[in-house]
KEKE-3310 file (N, C-alpha, C; in steps of 0.2 Angstrom, whole numbers, plus 5000, padded with zeros to 4 digits):
npx = (5028:5044:5052:5063:5059:5046:5035:5024:5013:5012:5004:5004:5008:5021:5033:5042:5048:5036:5028:5030:5035:5040:5053:5069:5069:5056:5052:5058:5052:5039:5042:5044:5031:5026:5032:5026:5013:5015:5018:5020:5027:5034:5032:5041:5038:5034:5033:5051:5060:5074:5078:5078:5090:5092:5088:5096:5098:5085:5082:5090:5085:5073:5077:5082:5070:5065:5057:5053:5057:5052:5058:5052:5057:5063:5076:5086:5094:5102:5117:5133:5140:5129:5121:5130:5130:5116:5115:5120:5110:5097:5083:5078:5070:5073:5064:5062:5055:5049:5043:5043:5051:5066:5063:5050:5050:5058:5051:5040:5046:5060:5073:5086:5083:5080:5092:5099:5091:5094:5108:5107:5100:5110:5120:5113:5112:5125:5128:5121:5107:5089:5078:5065:5053:5042:5028:5018:5003:4999:4993:5004:5013:5005:5005:5018:5028:5037:5051:5055:5052:5062:5073:5072:5072:5085:5093:5090:5080:5070:5056:5041:5030:5014:5003:4988:4987:4979:4966:4972:4982:4995:4991:4978:4978:4983:4974:4973:4982:4977:4972:4959:4946:4944:4957:4964:4963:4971:4984:4984:4983:4996:5005:5002:5005:5019:5022:5020:5031:5040:5052:5053:5046:5029:5018:5002:4996:4985:4975:4972:4962:4947:4946:4949:4955:4968:4974:4974:4983:4995:4997:4998:5011:5019:5019:5023:5015:5002:4988:4981:4982:4967:4956:4949:4942:4946:4960:4963:4963:4959:4968:4979:4987:4992:5005:5007:5017:5018:5014:5001:4988:4981:4970:4974:4987:4985:4973:4970:4963:4958:4947:4948:4958:4963:4969:4984:5001:5008:5000:4992:4994:4999:4993:4982:4975:4973:4965:4954:4937:4930:4938:4944:4931:4925:4929:4930:4917:4910:4897:4892:4880:4878:4885:4885:4879:4885:4893:4884:4875:4883:4889:4900:4900:4899:4911:4921:4918:4919:4932:4947:4946:4951:4952:4938:4934:4942:4939:4925:4921:4915:4915:4905:4903:4902:4916:4924:4936:4937:4940:4931:4919:4921:4920:4907:4900:4905:4899:4886:4884:4885:4898:4910:4923:4940:4946:4958:4967:4966:4956:4940:4926:4909:4894:4884:4867:4853:4836:4828:4834:4844:4861:4869:4876:4884:4888:4896:4906:4913:4918:4927:4938:4936:4938:4931:4931:4940:4936:4944:4957:4973:4973:4975:4986:4999:5015:5023:5037:5039:5032:5040:5052:5048:5044:5057:5062:5071:5081:5065:5048:5039:5028:5021:5017:5009:5007:4996:4998:4989:4976:4960:4956)
npy = (4924:4927:4922:4921:4917:4909:4914:4914:4922:4928:4937:4935:4922:4918:4910:4902:4910:4917:4912:4923:4935:4952:4958:4966:4976:4978:4982:4994:5001:5002:5010:5022:5024:5027:5039:5047:5048:5055:5050:5050:5042:5026:5009:4995:4978:4962:4944:4945:4959:4960:4948:4950:4951:4963:4973:4985:4992:4995:5004:5014:5018:5023:5034:5042:5045:5053:5048:5044:5030:5016:5002:4987:4974:4958:4959:4949:4946:4958:4966:4973:4979:4981:4990:5000:5005:5008:5018:5029:5033:5044:5048:5036:5024:5010:4998:4986:4971:4967:4957:4957:4953:4943:4929:4929:4934:4926:4914:4916:4919:4914:4904:4914:4925:4937:4942:4944:4954:4965:4966:4971:4983:4990:4991:4999:5011:5014:5019:5030:5029:5031:5023:5011:5002:4988:4981:4967:4965:4952:4938:4933:4944:4952:4962:4961:4969:4979:4976:4976:4989:4996:4992:4997:5010:5012:5009:5019:5020:5027:5027:5018:5007:5000:4986:4977:4960:4950:4938:4930:4923:4914:4917:4914:4901:4900:4904:4905:4914:4926:4942:4947:4959:4968:4967:4975:4988:4987:4986:4999:5008:5005:5009:5022:5027:5025:5033:5046:5048:5052:5047:5039:5040:5035:5026:5022:5010:5010:5001:5003:5012:5022:5040:5041:5048:5044:5038:5049:5057:5050:5051:5065:5067:5058:5064:5076:5087:5100:5097:5082:5070:5066:5052:5047:5037:5021:5021:5013:5013:5025:5035:5027:5013:4996:4985:4969:4954:4950:4961:4964:4976:4982:4988:4987:4979:4969:4964:4954:4945:4939:4945:4958:4963:4976:4977:4975:4980:4976:4975:4986:5004:5012:5024:5023:5012:5018:5029:5024:5024:5014:5007:5000:5000:4994:5001:5015:5017:5014:5014:5021:5018:5005:4998:4988:4983:4992:5001:5005:5014:5023:5040:5044:5038:5042:5048:5040:5027:5014:5011:5002:4993:4980:4974:4973:4964:4952:4948:4946:4943:4951:4968:4975:4973:4978:4986:4977:4980:4993:5007:5016:5009:4998:5005:5009:4997:4993:5003:5000:4988:4994:4995:5002:5014:5020:5036:5046:5051:5042:5043:5038:5039:5046:5037:5044:5048:5048:5055:5043:5035:5027:5025:5039:5038:5046:5057:5051:5044:5055:5060:5051:5053:5053:5060:5074:5073:5084:5090:5097:5095:5087:5071:5054:5050:5050:5044:5046:5047:5050:5062:5070:5070:5077:5089:5094:5096:5088:5086:4939:4939:4954:4965:4981:4997:5012:5030:5042:5059:5067:5064:5068:5073)
npz = (4939:4945:4960:4974:4986:4996:5003:5016:5016:5004:4992:4979:4976:4971:4961:4950:4935:4923:4908:4893:4898:4899:4888:4889:4880:4877:4890:4890:4880:4886:4897:4889:4885:4898:4900:4890:4894:4906:4919:4937:4946:4950:4956:4958:4959:4963:4964:4964:4961:4960:4954:4941:4928:4921:4929:4934:4922:4918:4929:4926:4914:4918:4926:4916:4910:4919:4930:4946:4956:4966:4973:4978:4988:4994:4999:4999:4988:4986:4983:4986:4975:4966:4974:4975:4961:4960:4968:4961:4954:4952:4963:4969:4979:4990:4996:5009:5013:5029:5042:5056:5071:5071:5073:5069:5056:5049:5050:5042:5030:5025:5032:5039:5032:5039:5044:5032:5026:5035:5033:5020:5022:5029:5019:5009:5017:5019:5006:5005:5002:4999:5010:5014:5023:5022:5030:5032:5039:5050:5060:5066:5068:5077:5091:5092:5087:5092:5094:5081:5077:5085:5079:5066:5068:5074:5063:5055:5045:5032:5030:5035:5030:5033:5029:5026:5027:5016:5011:4999:4986:4993:5006:5006:5008:5020:5030:5044:5048:5045:5051:5063:5059:5071:5076:5069:5074:5085:5080:5073:5084:5090:5079:5078:5090:5089:5078:5083:5090:5081:5076:5065:5049:5047:5037:5033:5022:5007:5010:5023:5034:5037:5037:5051:5066:5071:5060:5051:5058:5056:5043:5041:5047:5039:5027:5030:5031:5035:5033:5031:5017:5009:5009:4994:4988:4980:4970:4958:4941:4940:4946:4945:4939:4935:4929:4923:4922:4909:4901:4902:4907:4921:4934:4947:4954:4962:4959:4948:4940:4924:4919:4923:4916:4905:4893:4883:4882:4872:4862:4861:4863:4879:4881:4873:4880:4893:4890:4885:4885:4890:4898:4914:4920:4930:4942:4938:4935:4947:4958:4973:4978:4977:4987:5001:5017:5032:5025:5014:5020:5026:5030:5023:5011:4997:4995:5000:4994:4999:5002:5001:4986:4983:4996:4999:4989:4991:5004:5004:4992:4982:4974:4979:4992:5010:5018:5029:5036:5038:5048:5052:5050:5059:5071:5070:5072:5084:5092:5090:5097:5109:5116:5126:5122:5122:5123:5113:5122:5132:5141:5147:5138:5140:5136:5123:5122:5111:5108:5109:5118:5113:5107:5101:5087:5077:5085:5095:5088:5082:5094:5098:5090:5076:5059:5049:5032:5022:5007:4999:5001:4996:4987:4992:4983:4980:4984:5000:4999:4986:4985:4994:4986:4975:4981:4984:4972:4965:4953:4936:4934:4935:4944:4941:4948:4945:4945:4939:4935:4929:4930:4937:4954)
capx = (5032:5049:5054:5068:5056:5040:5032:5017:5008:5013:4997:5005:5010:5026:5038:5046:5046:5030:5029:5028:5038:5043:5060:5072:5067:5049:5051:5060:5046:5034:5044:5043:5024:5024:5034:5021:5007:5017:5017:5024:5031:5033:5034:5043:5037:5034:5040:5057:5063:5081:5079:5079:5097:5092:5085:5099:5097:5078:5082:5094:5081:5068:5080:5083:5064:5063:5052:5055:5056:5052:5059:5050:5061:5064:5083:5090:5099:5105:5124:5137:5141:5122:5119:5135:5127:5110:5116:5122:5104:5092:5076:5076:5070:5073:5060:5063:5049:5051:5037:5043:5058:5070:5060:5044:5051:5061:5046:5036:5049:5065:5078:5092:5081:5080:5099:5101:5088:5098:5114:5105:5099:5117:5123:5110:5113:5132:5129:5116:5101:5083:5076:5059:5051:5035:5026:5011:5000:4996:4992:5011:5016:5001:5008:5025:5032:5041:5058:5056:5052:5068:5078:5071:5075:5092:5095:5089:5076:5066:5049:5039:5023:5011:4997:4984:4987:4972:4965:4973:4988:4997:4988:4972:4980:4985:4970:4975:4987:4973:4970:4952:4945:4946:4964:4967:4963:4977:4989:4984:4986:5003:5009:5000:5010:5026:5023:5020:5038:5044:5059:5053:5039:5025:5013:4997:4994:4978:4970:4971:4958:4947:4943:4950:4960:4975:4977:4975:4989:5001:4998:5001:5018:5022:5019:5026:5010:4997:4982:4983:4979:4960:4954:4944:4940:4951:4964:4964:4960:4957:4974:4984:4986:4997:5008:5009:5023:5017:5012:4994:4987:4976:4969:4978:4991:4982:4967:4973:4959:4958:4941:4950:4963:4961:4973:4991:5005:5011:4995:4989:4998:4997:4988:4975:4971:4971:4960:4948:4931:4927:4944:4943:4924:4923:4930:4928:4910:4907:4892:4892:4873:4879:4888:4881:4880:4886:4895:4879:4872:4889:4889:4906:4900:4900:4918:4925:4917:4920:4939:4951:4942:4953:4950:4931:4934:4945:4936:4918:4920:4912:4917:4899:4903:4905:4923:4924:4942:4937:4940:4924:4914:4922:4918:4900:4898:4906:4894:4879:4884:4885:4904:4914:4930:4945:4948:4965:4971:4965:4951:4934:4921:4902:4889:4879:4861:4848:4830:4825:4838:4850:4868:4870:4883:4888:4892:4901:4911:4918:4921:4933:4943:4935:4939:4927:4936:4940:4936:4949:4964:4975:4971:4981:4988:5006:5019:5026:5044:5039:5030:5046:5057:5045:5045:5064:5063:5077:5081:5059:5043:5037:5022:5023:5012:5010:5002:4995:4997:4984:4969:4957:4954)
capy = (4930:4924:4925:4917:4915:4906:4917:4911:4927:4931:4938:4933:4915:4918:4904:4903:4915:4915:4913:4929:4941:4957:4958:4972:4981:4979:4986:5001:5004:5003:5016:5027:5025:5030:5046:5050:5051:5060:5047:5053:5037:5019:5004:4988:4973:4955:4942:4949:4963:4958:4942:4952:4953:4969:4978:4991:4995:4998:5009:5020:5021:5027:5040:5046:5048:5057:5044:5041:5023:5013:4995:4983:4968:4955:4960:4943:4947:4964:4965:4980:4981:4983:4996:5006:5007:5011:5025:5034:5035:5049:5047:5029:5021:5003:4996:4979:4968:4964:4955:4957:4951:4938:4923:4929:4935:4920:4909:4918:4919:4908:4905:4918:4931:4943:4945:4946:4960:4969:4967:4975:4990:4993:4993:5005:5017:5016:5023:5036:5028:5031:5016:5010:4995:4986:4976:4965:4963:4945:4935:4932:4950:4956:4963:4958:4974:4984:4975:4978:4997:4999:4990:5001:5017:5011:5008:5026:5019:5033:5027:5012:5006:4994:4985:4971:4953:4948:4931:4929:4919:4910:4918:4911:4894:4900:4909:4905:4920:4932:4946:4949:4966:4971:4967:4981:4994:4986:4988:5006:5010:5004:5013:5029:5029:5026:5039:5052:5049:5056:5044:5036:5041:5028:5027:5017:5008:5012:4997:5005:5019:5028:5045:5041:5053:5041:5037:5056:5060:5047:5053:5071:5066:5055:5068:5082:5093:5101:5094:5075:5068:5063:5046:5049:5031:5017:5024:5009:5015:5032:5038:5022:5006:4991:4981:4962:4952:4949:4967:4966:4982:4981:4994:4986:4972:4964:4962:4952:4941:4940:4949:4964:4965:4981:4977:4973:4985:4973:4975:4993:5009:5013:5030:5020:5009:5023:5034:5021:5026:5007:5004:5001:5002:4991:5006:5021:5018:5011:5018:5020:5015:4997:4996:4984:4984:4999:5005:5008:5019:5028:5047:5045:5033:5045:5050:5034:5022:5008:5010:4998:4988:4973:4971:4970:4958:4946:4946:4945:4940:4956:4975:4979:4972:4983:4985:4975:4982:5000:5009:5019:5003:4995:5010:5009:4991:4993:5007:4996:4983:4997:4995:5008:5014:5025:5042:5046:5052:5036:5044:5035:5044:5043:5036:5049:5045:5052:5055:5037:5032:5024:5028:5043:5035:5051:5061:5047:5043:5060:5061:5046:5055:5053:5067:5075:5074:5091:5088:5101:5092:5082:5064:5049:5047:5051:5041:5051:5047:5054:5069:5073:5071:5083:5096:5096:5097:5084:5085:4936:4943:4958:4969:4988:5001:5018:5035:5047:5065:5071:5062:5073:5071)
capz = (4942:4948:4966:4977:4992:4996:5009:5018:5016:4997:4988:4972:4976:4966:4961:4944:4930:4919:4900:4890:4902:4895:4887:4891:4875:4878:4896:4888:4876:4891:4900:4885:4886:4904:4900:4886:4898:4911:4926:4942:4950:4948:4961:4955:4964:4960:4963:4967:4956:4959:4950:4934:4927:4918:4934:4934:4915:4919:4933:4923:4909:4922:4928:4910:4908:4925:4933:4952:4957:4972:4972:4984:4988:5001:5001:4999:4982:4986:4984:4987:4968:4964:4978:4972:4955:4961:4972:4957:4950:4955:4965:4970:4986:4990:5002:5010:5017:5036:5045:5063:5074:5067:5073:5066:5049:5046:5050:5037:5023:5025:5037:5037:5028:5043:5045:5026:5025:5039:5030:5014:5024:5030:5012:5006:5021:5017:5000:5006:4998:5003:5012:5017:5026:5022:5035:5031:5046:5051:5067:5068:5071:5081:5097:5091:5082:5096:5092:5074:5077:5087:5074:5060:5071:5074:5056:5052:5040:5031:5030:5037:5028:5035:5025:5028:5024:5013:5009:4992:4985:4998:5012:5006:5010:5027:5033:5051:5049:5044:5057:5063:5059:5077:5077:5065:5079:5090:5075:5072:5091:5090:5074:5079:5096:5087:5073:5087:5093:5076:5075:5058:5046:5047:5032:5031:5015:5005:5013:5030:5035:5033:5041:5058:5068:5071:5053:5049:5061:5053:5036:5041:5049:5034:5021:5032:5029:5041:5031:5028:5011:5011:5005:4989:4984:4977:4965:4953:4935:4940:4947:4945:4936:4935:4923:4925:4919:4902:4898:4903:4911:4926:4938:4953:4953:4967:4956:4941:4936:4917:4917:4925:4911:4901:4887:4883:4879:4866:4856:4861:4867:4886:4881:4871:4885:4898:4888:4882:4890:4893:4903:4921:4921:4937:4947:4936:4935:4953:4961:4980:4980:4976:4993:5005:5024:5034:5019:5010:5024:5029:5028:5019:5006:4991:4994:5001:4989:5002:5004:4996:4982:4984:5003:4999:4984:4993:5010:5003:4985:4978:4976:4982:4999:5015:5020:5036:5039:5038:5055:5054:5050:5065:5076:5070:5074:5091:5095:5090:5102:5115:5119:5127:5120:5125:5119:5111:5128:5136:5146:5145:5137:5142:5131:5121:5119:5107:5112:5110:5123:5109:5107:5095:5084:5074:5090:5099:5084:5082:5100:5098:5085:5068:5056:5043:5026:5018:5000:4995:5002:4991:4988:4994:4977:4979:4990:5004:4996:4979:4987:4996:4981:4971:4984:4984:4965:4963:4946:4937:4931:4940:4943:4941:4949:4942:4947:4934:4938:4925:4932:4942:4960)
cpx = (5038:5051:5059:5065:5049:5036:5025:5011:5008:5006:4998:5007:5016:5031:5043:5044:5041:5031:5027:5031:5041:5050:5062:5069:5060:5048:5053:5055:5040:5036:5043:5036:5022:5026:5029:5015:5008:5016:5022:5029:5029:5036:5036:5043:5037:5030:5045:5060:5071:5083:5080:5086:5097:5089:5089:5098:5090:5078:5085:5089:5075:5070:5080:5076:5061:5057:5055:5053:5056:5053:5057:5053:5061:5072:5088:5096:5103:5113:5127:5138:5134:5120:5124:5132:5121:5110:5118:5116:5099:5086:5074:5075:5070:5069:5060:5057:5052:5044:5037:5050:5060:5066:5053:5045:5054:5056:5041:5039:5054:5070:5084:5089:5081:5087:5101:5098:5092:5104:5113:5104:5106:5120:5120:5111:5120:5133:5124:5110:5095:5080:5069:5058:5044:5033:5019:5009:4996:4995:4999:5014:5011:5004:5015:5030:5037:5048:5059:5056:5059:5074:5078:5074:5082:5096:5094:5085:5071:5059:5047:5031:5020:5004:4994:4986:4980:4972:4966:4980:4989:4993:4981:4972:4981:4981:4970:4979:4983:4971:4962:4951:4946:4953:4967:4968:4969:4983:4990:4986:4993:5007:5008:5005:5017:5027:5023:5027:5043:5051:5059:5046:5035:5019:5009:4996:4987:4973:4969:4967:4951:4943:4944:4956:4967:4978:4978:4982:4995:5002:5001:5009:5022:5024:5022:5021:5005:4990:4984:4979:4972:4959:4948:4942:4947:4954:4964:4960:4958:4964:4980:4982:4992:4999:5010:5015:5023:5015:5004:4993:4981:4975:4973:4981:4989:4976:4968:4969:4958:4952:4942:4956:4961:4964:4980:4995:5009:5006:4992:4994:4995:4992:4982:4971:4969:4965:4954:4942:4928:4932:4942:4936:4922:4924:4928:4921:4906:4903:4891:4885:4873:4882:4883:4883:4881:4889:4890:4876:4877:4888:4895:4906:4902:4907:4922:4925:4919:4927:4942:4946:4944:4952:4943:4930:4936:4942:4929:4916:4916:4915:4911:4899:4905:4912:4923:4931:4942:4936:4933:4919:4915:4919:4910:4897:4899:4901:4887:4879:4885:4892:4907:4921:4934:4946:4955:4969:4970:4960:4944:4929:4914:4898:4885:4873:4857:4841:4827:4829:4844:4856:4867:4876:4887:4892:4897:4907:4916:4921:4927:4938:4942:4936:4934:4932:4935:4941:4941:4956:4966:4973:4977:4983:4995:5010:5022:5034:5044:5037:5036:5051:5054:5046:5052:5066:5070:5076:5084:5053:5040:5031:5024:5017:5013:5005:5002:4994:4991:4977:4967:4955:4946)
cpy = (4926:4927:4919:4914:4912:4908:4915:4916:4931:4931:4935:4925:4914:4913:4905:4908:4912:4916:4920:4935:4946:4957:4965:4978:4983:4983:4993:5004:5006:5010:5022:5029:5029:5038:5050:5052:5054:5056:5050:5048:5030:5014:4998:4983:4966:4950:4946:4952:4961:4952:4944:4954:4960:4975:4985:4995:4998:5004:5015:5023:5025:5034:5045:5049:5052:5054:5041:5034:5021:5005:4991:4976:4965:4956:4955:4944:4953:4963:4972:4982:4984:4989:5002:5009:5011:5018:5031:5036:5039:5046:5040:5028:5014:5001:4988:4977:4965:4963:4955:4955:4945:4932:4923:4930:4929:4914:4910:4918:4913:4909:4909:4925:4937:4946:4947:4953:4966:4971:4972:4982:4993:4995:4999:5011:5019:5020:5028:5035:5029:5024:5016:5003:4994:4980:4974:4962:4956:4943:4934:4938:4954:4956:4961:4963:4979:4983:4977:4986:4999:4997:4995:5008:5017:5011:5015:5025:5025:5033:5019:5011:5000:4993:4978:4965:4951:4941:4930:4926:4914:4911:4915:4904:4894:4905:4909:4911:4926:4936:4947:4957:4970:4971:4973:4987:4993:4988:4996:5010:5010:5009:5020:5031:5030:5032:5045:5053:5052:5053:5041:5038:5035:5030:5021:5016:5010:5007:4998:5012:5017:5033:5045:5046:5050:5040:5044:5059:5057:5049:5060:5071:5063:5060:5075:5088:5094:5098:5087:5074:5065:5057:5048:5043:5027:5020:5020:5011:5022:5037:5034:5016:5002:4987:4974:4960:4952:4955:4968:4972:4981:4987:4993:4979:4967:4961:4960:4947:4943:4945:4956:4967:4970:4981:4975:4978:4982:4973:4983:4998:5010:5019:5027:5016:5013:5027:5031:5022:5019:5004:5005:5002:5000:4996:5013:5023:5016:5016:5016:5017:5008:4994:4993:4985:4991:5003:5009:5014:5024:5035:5048:5041:5036:5047:5044:5029:5015:5006:5006:4992:4981:4970:4969:4964:4952:4944:4944:4943:4945:4963:4978:4977:4978:4981:4984:4978:4990:5002:5012:5013:4999:4999:5009:5003:4990:4997:5004:4991:4987:4997:5001:5008:5020:5031:5042:5047:5047:5037:5041:5040:5042:5042:5042:5047:5050:5052:5048:5032:5028:5028:5033:5042:5041:5055:5057:5046:5048:5062:5057:5048:5054:5060:5068:5076:5081:5089:5092:5099:5088:5075:5060:5046:5047:5048:5046:5052:5052:5061:5073:5075:5077:5089:5098:5098:5094:5082:5078:4940:4948:4962:4976:4992:5008:5023:5040:5054:5069:5069:5067:5070:5072)
cpz = (4946:4955:4969:4984:4991:5002:5010:5017:5009:4994:4981:4971:4971:4967:4956:4939:4925:4912:4898:4894:4897:4894:4889:4886:4876:4884:4894:4884:4881:4894:4896:4885:4892:4904:4895:4889:4904:4918:4931:4946:4948:4954:4957:4960:4961:4963:4966:4961:4955:4955:4943:4933:4924:4922:4933:4927:4915:4923:4930:4917:4912:4924:4921:4908:4914:4929:4940:4953:4964:4971:4979:4983:4995:5003:5001:4994:4981:4987:4984:4980:4965:4968:4976:4966:4956:4964:4967:4952:4954:4957:4965:4977:4985:4997:5003:5015:5024:5040:5053:5065:5070:5067:5069:5058:5046:5045:5044:5030:5022:5030:5035:5034:5032:5043:5038:5024:5029:5036:5024:5016:5025:5024:5009:5010:5020:5011:5000:5002:5002:5004:5015:5019:5025:5026:5033:5038:5046:5059:5070:5071:5075:5088:5097:5087:5086:5094:5085:5073:5079:5082:5068:5062:5071:5068:5052:5045:5039:5032:5031:5035:5031:5031:5028:5024:5022:5011:5001:4991:4991:5005:5012:5008:5017:5031:5041:5053:5048:5051:5057:5062:5065:5079:5074:5070:5083:5086:5075:5079:5091:5085:5075:5085:5094:5082:5077:5090:5088:5075:5068:5056:5045:5042:5031:5024:5013:5008:5020:5030:5037:5038:5048:5060:5068:5064:5050:5052:5058:5046:5036:5042:5043:5028:5023:5030:5035:5039:5028:5022:5013:5006:5001:4985:4981:4970:4958:4946:4935:4941:4946:4941:4937:4929:4926:4921:4912:4898:4898:4908:4915:4930:4944:4952:4957:4964:4949:4937:4929:4915:4919:4921:4906:4894:4888:4879:4873:4860:4856:4865:4874:4885:4878:4876:4890:4896:4885:4887:4893:4898:4910:4924:4928:4943:4945:4936:4942:4956:4969:4982:4980:4982:4997:5013:5027:5029:5015:5014:5027:5026:5023:5012:4999:4990:4995:4996:4992:5003:4998:4993:4983:4991:5002:4994:4988:5000:5009:4996:4980:4980:4979:4990:5004:5016:5028:5040:5040:5046:5057:5054:5057:5071:5076:5073:5082:5095:5095:5095:5109:5119:5120:5124:5123:5121:5117:5117:5133:5142:5143:5144:5138:5136:5129:5119:5116:5111:5113:5115:5119:5108:5100:5092:5081:5079:5093:5094:5083:5088:5101:5093:5078:5066:5050:5037:5023:5011:4996:4996:4996:4993:4990:4988:4975:4985:4993:5001:4990:4981:4990:4991:4976:4974:4985:4977:4963:4956:4945:4934:4937:4939:4944:4943:4947:4945:4941:4936:4934:4926:4937:4948:4961)
residu = (UNK:UNK:UNK:UNK:UNK:UNK:UNK:UNK:UNK:UNK:UNK:UNK:UNK:UNK:UNK:UNK:UNK:UNK:UNK:UNK:UNK:UNK:UNK:UNK:UNK:UNK:UNK:UNK:UNK:UNK:UNK:UNK:UNK:UNK:UNK:UNK:UNK:UNK:UNK:UNK:UNK:UNK:UNK:UNK:UNK:UNK:UNK:UNK:UNK:UNK:UNK:UNK:UNK:UNK:UNK:UNK:UNK:UNK:UNK:UNK:UNK:UNK:UNK:UNK:UNK:UNK:UNK:UNK:UNK:UNK:UNK:UNK:UNK:UNK:UNK:UNK:UNK:UNK:UNK:UNK:UNK:UNK:UNK:UNK:UNK:UNK:UNK:UNK:UNK:UNK:UNK:UNK:UNK:UNK:UNK:UNK:UNK:UNK:UNK:UNK:UNK:UNK:UNK:UNK:UNK:UNK:UNK:UNK:UNK:UNK:UNK:UNK:UNK:UNK:UNK:UNK:UNK:UNK:UNK:UNK:UNK:UNK:UNK:UNK:UNK:UNK:UNK:UNK:UNK:UNK:UNK:UNK:UNK:UNK:UNK:UNK:UNK:UNK:UNK:UNK:UNK:UNK:UNK:UNK:UNK:UNK:UNK:UNK:UNK:UNK:UNK:UNK:UNK:UNK:UNK:UNK:UNK:UNK:UNK:UNK:UNK:UNK:UNK:UNK:UNK:UNK:UNK:UNK:UNK:UNK:UNK:UNK:UNK:UNK:UNK:UNK:UNK:UNK:UNK:UNK:UNK:UNK:UNK:UNK:UNK:UNK:UNK:UNK:UNK:UNK:UNK:UNK:UNK:UNK:UNK:UNK:UNK:UNK:UNK:UNK:UNK:UNK:UNK:UNK:UNK:UNK:UNK:UNK:UNK:UNK:UNK:UNK:UNK:UNK:UNK:UNK:UNK:UNK:UNK:UNK:UNK:UNK:UNK:UNK:UNK:UNK:UNK:UNK:UNK:UNK:UNK:UNK:UNK:UNK:UNK:UNK:UNK:UNK:UNK:UNK:UNK:UNK:UNK:UNK:UNK:UNK:UNK:UNK:UNK:UNK:UNK:UNK:UNK:UNK:UNK:UNK:UNK:UNK:UNK:UNK:UNK:UNK:UNK:UNK:UNK:UNK:UNK:UNK:UNK:UNK:UNK:UNK:UNK:UNK:UNK:UNK:UNK:UNK:UNK:UNK:UNK:UNK:UNK:UNK:UNK:UNK:UNK:UNK:UNK:UNK:UNK:UNK:UNK:UNK:UNK:UNK:UNK:UNK:UNK:UNK:UNK:UNK:UNK:UNK:UNK:UNK:UNK:UNK:UNK:UNK:UNK:UNK:UNK:UNK:UNK:UNK:UNK:UNK:UNK:UNK:UNK:UNK:UNK:UNK:UNK:UNK:UNK:UNK:UNK:UNK:UNK:UNK:UNK:UNK:UNK:UNK:UNK:UNK:UNK:UNK:UNK:UNK:UNK:UNK:UNK:UNK:UNK:UNK:UNK:UNK:UNK:UNK:UNK:UNK:UNK:UNK:UNK:UNK:UNK:UNK:UNK:UNK:UNK:UNK:UNK:UNK:UNK:UNK:UNK:UNK:UNK:UNK:UNK:UNK:UNK:UNK:UNK:UNK:UNK:UNK:UNK:UNK:UNK:UNK:UNK:UNK:UNK:UNK:UNK:UNK:UNK:UNK:UNK:UNK:UNK:UNK:UNK:UNK:UNK:UNK:UNK:UNK:UNK:UNK:UNK:UNK:UNK:UNK:UNK)
# end
């Protein structure tokens, strides 16, 4: 998967183009397959999408097939002529990765990359394009995102997504950059506070959650709805799938080990792979009873299924692991240690004891802002950008992520 950077936290460890990449015609054929099964949207990542000389052709072909697209880029290769062309294509968002203020971002990626990203944002805004920012959480930007927030607000960026940096790819070699589970709560406090200012929509990625009041608040604001989308388990192979550089189909582009490849579009149609009852069995047939640790006994287990599958796999080597980065899991562990926490308003709450004198976890957790999932709410299967486009009724090697509107919640 080709990329022009060598980021310290890249989960794909992208360098040069890999053998067997899809040609333009093969990519067109794949888009036809996407149209056939009625996909709602696509994200183009990588690697770096802009290293493909046919990117503009692919975007135009996606538009012809009425598939909204989100391009995930480092912003280095964006030029004014390219932006001018892209601005004439409907339903596109360009999301640039920024990891913090200039010194942090350039240290993680390459010298000059922060200023180049800002220049690219200004070009995108000049031509009226939808823009996003993606920030990967690491030790480098812990407590160091206020300046980036102000920058994004001043640029009038439409949406800001934050995601966990996980021990895979280059970050597995730089484990000193990984945040501790407890650090995640500090990040959530920061993003929640900024989201409530309503200056930019802030959207936690699927690896962030679950069933917490603060995450719930952010989702409501990002989607512009009264009832936040409810987490209903990992989407991989159920509502979404990924395409790797060579045509391999996987449930999630972060989980690309050969044993999780369900087929190749050069050999079978996308519909055949998707409708095969044996496809994606690692997730479609996952049983909450197999979860370990606090996830096994959690009252949300049957609905949540342990949160993000890749988080469990990369941190503990198995899908059956408990999710150590789940906020509910963290709260349970803190209560077990008898630690006090602050309410959302900053007032200290008293410990609530059961008849045996031990802390009543379920009562205390809800007091601290946990929310009960409403199973009738929509699931977290549609990007806020796409949800917004649909509601308005607007008529190198790379990975692609897709969401299937026909799958059941």
